[in-house]
N, C-alpha and C positions, 0 to 999 in steps of 0.2 A: 504494500500500500504506500503510495506517495501522498504526502500531505500537501494541501493547497496552501498558498500564502495566506496567513492570517487565520488559519483554521483553529477553532477552539477545541481543545482536548476535553472530552466529556466522559467517555466510557473507559472502563478498565482496559479494553482492547486498544484504545487510542494511546493510553499511557504506556502499555507494554511495547507497542510498535515504536513509539517515540524514543523509549529507552534503548531498544534494540538498534534502531537506526541512528542514534545519537543526534536527534533533531534539535536544533537550537530553538529555544522557546523564550517568551517573555511572560511575566506574571503581573496582572493588574488586579487591584482592588478598587472597583468603581473606575474612576478615570486616573487613578494614581498608579504609576508603575512602581512595583514593589522592589524589584531586583534588576541588576543588569542582565543582559542576554546570557543565558546559561543552557545547559542540557540537564535532563532529568536523570537522577541516580536511582531512585526507587519510589514506590507509591504503595498505599494501602487504601482501604475504603474511605478513610477520612482525611488523609494528608498525602502530600507529595514532597519529595526531598530533591533539591537541586544539587548539582555536582559540587557547589561550593559549601554544602552542608546545611543550608537553610531549609527548614521544614515549614511548609505552609498548608493551611486548611483548604481542601478542595472546594468546599461549599461556599466559602467566603471570597475566594480568589478565582480569577479567570486565567487559565493557562492556555496560551495559544502559540502557534508557530509565528515566525517573523512574517511581516507583510513586505510588499515591494519597497516601501520607504525605509524600512529597517535593515534590509539586506545590504 
């Protein structure tokens, strides 16, 4: 599966594939960017962990792939 630019990761399958393919992602809470561009290291039902060690709640943050402007 290839991710589209700006695609939001929602399902466990999305997170698994993003980790496997080392897709660069950005994390937003509302309109505020929470962290610099990073890759995902792991996830569970409630959280995801970025490669820099930051753990974020999945339900309160939006994790998405980079869009054209961020590439």
